ZATORRO-903983 format. One line per 10 residues: number of its first residue (from 0); their letters; for each residue x, y, z of N, C-alpha, C. Coordinates in steps of 0.1 Angstrom, whole numbers, always signed. Layout:
N
NUM	A	X Y Z X Y Z X Y Z  ...
END
This chain:
69
0	XXXXXXXXXX	+40 +181 +276 +50 +177 +268 +55 +189 +260  +67 +190 +258 +73 +200 +250 +70 +197 +235  +72 +208 +226 +70 +206 +212 +80 +196 +206  +92 +197 +211 +103 +189 +206 +99 +174 +208  +94 +171 +220 +90 +157 +224 +78 +152 +216  +70 +161 +213 +57 +158 +205 +62 +154 +191  +70 +163 +185 +75 +161 +171 +83 +147 +171  +92 +144 +181 +98 +131 +181 +89 +119 +183  +78 +120 +190 +69 +110 +192 +62 +107 +179  +59 +118 +172 +52 +118 +158 +60 +111 +148
10	XXXXXXXXXX	+72 +115 +148 +83 +108 +139 +83 +94 +142  +84 +89 +154 +84 +74 +156 +73 +68 +154  +60 +73 +155 +48 +67 +152 +48 +66 +136  +52 +76 +128 +51 +75 +113 +61 +66 +109  +72 +64 +115 +82 +54 +111 +77 +39 +114  +70 +38 +126 +64 +25 +127 +53 +21 +117  +46 +30 +114 +35 +29 +104 +41 +25 +90  +52 +32 +86 +57 +29 +74 +64 +14 +74  +70 +11 +85 +76 -3 +86 +64 -14 +86  +53 -11 +92 +42 -21 +92 +37 -22 +77
20	XXXXXXXXXX	+35 -12 +71 +30 -11 +56 +39 -19 +47  +52 -17 +49 +61 -24 +42 +61 -40 +44  +60 -43 +57 +58 -57 +61 +46 -63 +54  +34 -55 +55 +22 -61 +49 +23 -62 +35  +30 -53 +26 +31 -55 +13 +41 -66 +10  +51 -68 +17 +61 -80 +15 +52 -93 +16  +43 -94 +27 +36 -107 +29 +26 -108 +17  +20 -97 +13 +11 -98 +0 +18 -103 -12  +30 -98 -14 +39 -101 -25 +42 -117 -24  +46 -121 -14 +51 -135 -10 +39 -145 -13
30	XXXXXXXXXX	+27 -139 -10 +15 -148 -12 +10 -148 -27  +16 -138 -33 +10 -137 -47 -3 -128 -47  -6 -122 -38 -18 -114 -37 -16 -98 -39  -27 -92 -43 -26 -78 -44 -30 -72 -30  -26 -59 -29 -31 -52 -16 -36 -38 -21  -49 -36 -16 -55 -23 -18 -53 -14 -7  -49 -2 -11 -45 +8 +0 -50 +22 -6  -50 +31 +4 -54 +44 +2 -42 +53 +5  -39 +60 -6 -27 +69 -5 -32 +83 -11  -30 +93 -3 -33 +107 -7 -47 +108 -12
40	XXXXXXXXXX	-57 +101 -6 -71 +101 -10 -74 +94 -23  -66 +86 -27 -69 +77 -38 -67 +63 -35  -76 +54 -39 -76 +40 -38 -66 +33 -48  -56 +26 -45 -47 +20 -53 -46 +6 -50  -44 -3 -60 -42 -17 -59 -28 -19 -63  -21 -25 -52 -6 -28 -55 -4 -43 -59  -1 -46 -70 -1 -59 -76 +14 -62 -76  +17 -76 -73 +31 -80 -72 +37 -81 -87  +28 -86 -95 +33 -88 -110 +30 -75 -118  +38 -65 -119 +34 -52 -123 +31 -53 -139
50	XXXXXXXXXX	+39 -63 -145 +39 -65 -161 +25 -70 -163  +21 -79 -155 +7 -85 -158 -4 -76 -156  -2 -67 -145 -13 -57 -143 -13 -46 -154  -2 -42 -159 -1 -33 -172 -7 -39 -184  -5 -53 -187 -11 -61 -197 -25 -61 -197  -31 -61 -184 -46 -62 -182 -51 -49 -186  -44 -38 -186 -49 -25 -192 -59 -18 -183  -58 -20 -170 -68 -14 -161 -62 -4 -152  -49 -2 -153 -42 +8 -145 -43 +7 -130  -44 -5 -125 -45 -7 -110 -59 -3 -104
60	XXXXXXXXX	-69 -2 -112 -82 +1 -106 -87 -12 -100  -89 -13 -87 -94 -25 -81 -108 -30 -86  -117 -20 -88 -130 -24 -91 -130 -31 -105  -122 -24 -114 -122 -31 -128 -115 -45 -127  -104 -47 -120 -98 -61 -117 -108 -70 -112  -116 -66 -102 -126 -74 -96 -137 -79 -105  -141 -71 -115 -152 -74 -125 -147 -84 -135  -132 -83 -137 -126 -93 -146 -125 -107 -141  -124 -108 -128 -123 -121 -122 -135 -129 -123
END
């Protein structure tokens, strides 16, 4: 394969992964559930109700949220 073909294939793979992540987040939001993801080596909890998460005061830490439940 040529370098250009490899770069195009990687771009398409990355685009597909981003679309899949977006759909997964939309499903979690529709179900009222949070989603735990790893971004840039950090574990984050994506919560549909951001105002409630901030009111809880745990800054999206999934372990802290689980202990409160």
